[in-house]
TIVOVO-599345 format. One line per 10 residues: number of its first residue (from 1); their letters; for each residue x, y, z of N, C-alpha, C, CB. Coordinates in steps of 0.001 Angstrom, whole numbers. Glycine has a CB too. Example, Ala and Ser with C-alpha at 12.3 -4.5 7.8 and 13.67 -1.06 7.14 Angstrom:
<nodes>
1) AS) 13190/-5690/7800/12300/-4500/7800/13200/-3300/7800/11308/-4473/9046 ~ 12850/-2250/7080/13670/-1060/7140/12900/30/7870/14084/-598/5725;
</nodes>
This chain:
<nodes>
1) MTMREKKIPD) -2979/31606/-14965/-3417/30230/-14916/-3780/29883/-13473/-2322/29279/-15465 ~ -4911/29198/-13290/-5320/28807/-11948/-4996/27335/-11715/-6826/29073/-11736 ~ -4674/27033/-10477/-4389/25646/-10112/-5700/24998/-9683/-3310/25558/-8969 ~ -6003/23904/-10262/-7198/23168/-9864/-6800/22258/-8718/-7811/22351/-11062 ~ -7690/22153/-7748/-7408/21311/-6593/-7474/19844/-7003/-8401/21602/-5442 ~ -6458/19097/-6629/-6393/17679/-6953/-7395/16921/-6096/-4964/17126/-6743 ~ -8198/16076/-6740/-9174/15262/-6028/-8618/13853/-5850/-10529/15229/-6783 ~ -8457/13450/-4604/-8017/12094/-4307/-9281/11247/-4152/-7107/12040/-3007 ~ -9456/10226/-4984/-10683/9433/-4905/-10749/8566/-3650/-10804/8559/-6127 ~ -11956/8300/-3211/-12203/7395/-2093/-12591/6055/-2699/-13325/7945/-1118;
11) LCSVKASCCG) -11631/5168/-2835/-11898/3887/-3469/-12481/2857/-2522/-10647/3353/-4067 ~ -12092/2922/-1253/-12451/1794/-407/-12459/2119/1081/-11511/670/-658 ~ -13040/3214/1461/-13110/3503/2894/-14081/2546/3588/-13541/4968/3131 ~ -15001/1986/2814/-15922/965/3306/-15609/-318/2534/-17441/1404/3129 ~ -15179/-1334/3238/-14744/-2566/2566/-15830/-3196/1700/-14284/-3570/3593 ~ -17081/-3032/2070/-18170/-3606/1280/-18305/-2939/-87/-19480/-3487/2038 ~ -17624/-1819/-294/-17698/-1119/-1572/-16524/-1473/-2481/-17741/383/-1342 ~ -15883/-2611/-2223/-14734/-3035/-3034/-14757/-4547/-3173/-13390/-2563/-2402 ~ -14592/-5030/-4412/-14567/-6481/-4631/-13140/-7002/-4789/-15391/-6843/-5869 ~ -12153/-6096/-4762/-10757/-6520/-4852/-10313/-6919/-6247/-10528/-7655/-3934;
21) CAACYSACPV) -11014/-6477/-7264/-10712/-6892/-8641/-9447/-6262/-9220/-11869/-6555/-9527 ~ -8992/-5171/-8633/-7789/-4444/-9052/-7948/-3704/-10379/-6637/-5400/-9158 ~ -9173/-3455/-10809/-9387/-2663/-12021/-8825/-1258/-11832/-10893/-2600/-12378 ~ -9010/-701/-10650/-8495/641/-10359/-6966/651/-10442/-8962/1113/-8957 ~ -6352/-364/-9907/-4896/-512/-9944/-4403/-533/-11390/-4459/-1801/-9206 ~ -5097/-1307/-12218/-4709/-1431/-13626/-4944/-152/-14420/-5467/-2567/-14269 ~ -5950/612/-14030/-6311/1821/-14775/-5464/3037/-14425/-7747/2144/-14535 ~ -4781/3009/-13316/-4030/4189/-12875/-2846/4456/-13806/-3535/4004/-11424 ~ -2840/5608/-14465/-1773/5894/-15424/-422/6236/-14794/-2194/7018/-16296 ~ -416/6510/-13498/846/6892/-12853/1296/5910/-11772/711/8266/-12249;
31) GAITMIADEK) 584/4802/-11612/979/3795/-10632/818/4233/-9189/2388/3410/-10861 ~ -209/5026/-8919/-416/5542/-7565/-1186/4571/-6670/-1153/6858/-7628 ~ -1707/3501/-7251/-2523/2559/-6488/-1788/1242/-6292/-3862/2316/-7188 ~ -1789/770/-5061/-1277/-566/-4760/-2407/-1348/-4105/-3/-509/-3830 ~ -2350/-2650/-4244/-3337/-3517/-3605/-2684/-4100/-2357/-3837/-4655/-4584 ~ -3309/-3846/-1227/-2756/-4284/55/-3745/-5239/716/-2452/-3064/985 ~ -3239/-6382/1150/-4090/-7380/1786/-4436/-6975/3211/-3408/-8744/1778 ~ -5698/-7218/3574/-6113/-6953/4952/-5745/-8151/5828/-7646/-6664/5027 ~ -6244/-8167/7051/-5883/-9226/8002/-6359/-10607/7558/-6461/-8910/9367 ~ -7340/-10669/6650/-7832/-11951/6141/-7258/-12287/4767/-9347/-11933/6069;
41) GFPYPAIDET) -6383/-11419/4259/-5741/-11658/2977/-6480/-11113/1774/-5551/-13090/2798 ~ -7580/-10394/1993/-8341/-9832/888/-7689/-8527/436/-9817/-9598/1296 ~ -7434/-8369/-865/-6749/-7158/-1348/-7673/-5947/-1468/-6117/-7432/-2693 ~ -7176/-4819/-988/-7890/-3545/-1099/-6942/-2493/-1672/-8451/-3090/289 ~ -7473/-1557/-2467/-6618/-519/-3050/-6208/535/-2023/-7334/151/-4214 ~ -4969/966/-2152/-4450/2074/-1346/-3828/3065/-2316/-3400/1581/-261 ~ -4147/4338/-2144/-3657/5381/-3047/-2521/6145/-2385/-4797/6347/-3446 ~ -1424/6264/-3110/-323/7112/-2661/-668/8530/-3116/1084/6625/-3240 ~ -1076/9352/-2176/-1537/10705/-2504/-435/11596/-3065/-2123/11353/-1279 ~ 821/11232/-2841/1918/12034/-3392/2128/11743/-4873/3212/11768/-2621;
51) ICIGCLHCLD) 1610/10622/-5346/1747/10247/-6758/468/10527/-7542/2116/8767/-6879 ~ -682/10349/-6903/-1981/10511/-7556/-2094/11896/-8211/-3124/10306/-6535 ~ -2580/11907/-9448/-2750/13167/-10176/-4215/13619/-10206/-2225/13021/-11603 ~ -5096/12830/-9589/-6504/13210/-9517/-7268/13047/-10810/-6611/14608/-9080 ~ -6827/12154/-11676/-7494/11971/-12966/-8824/11219/-12854/-6576/11230/-13909 ~ -8985/10463/-11780/-10193/9707/-11467/-10488/8554/-12429/-11354/10631/-11452 ~ -9482/8103/-13183/-9666/6930/-14041/-10041/5713/-13205/-8389/6644/-14855 ~ -9520/5639/-11999/-9824/4513/-11110/-11312/4419/-10819/-9050/4643/-9802 ~ -11955/5550/-10632/-13399/5544/-10377/-14188/5195/-11630/-13848/6901/-9845 ~ -13667/5590/-12791/-14353/5302/-14050/-14447/3804/-14323/-13639/5989/-15201;
61) VCAFKKDK) -13465/3033/-13874/-13463/1591/-14147/-14031/761/-13007/-12063/1133/-14441 ~ -14308/1376/-11889/-14792/651/-10714/-16271/308/-10861/-14563/1478/-9438 ~ -16597/-989/-10788/-17980/-1432/-10905/-18831/-946/-9726/-18034/-2956/-10998 ~ -18210/-694/-8599/-18935/-247/-7419/-19103/1279/-7378/-18217/-719/-6170 ~ -18207/2002/-8001/-18236/3472/-7943/-18756/4107/-9221/-16856/4004/-7654 ~ -18802/3361/-10298/-19203/3886/-11594/-20594/4501/-11532/-19163/2787/-12647 ~ -20743/5646/-12153/-22029/6362/-12246/-22577/6798/-10893/-23051/5489/-12931 ~ -21705/7012/-9933/-22178/7457/-8613/-21648/8820/-8331/-21758/6488/-7504;
</nodes>
């Protein structure tokens, strides 16, 4: 059996690519995503890479990342 490399998604390295809707947070089956407020109070997703299983459900529900 071969181990597949886990892919950690890039949800929000560019703030303009996130609307803060928390769809990714809601879609994560293992609770690896938290929403953290920036200096202006706007929530952005942060992924705990030790919990993330690389399923990419977060990208599937993201209006900004979908089909990209």
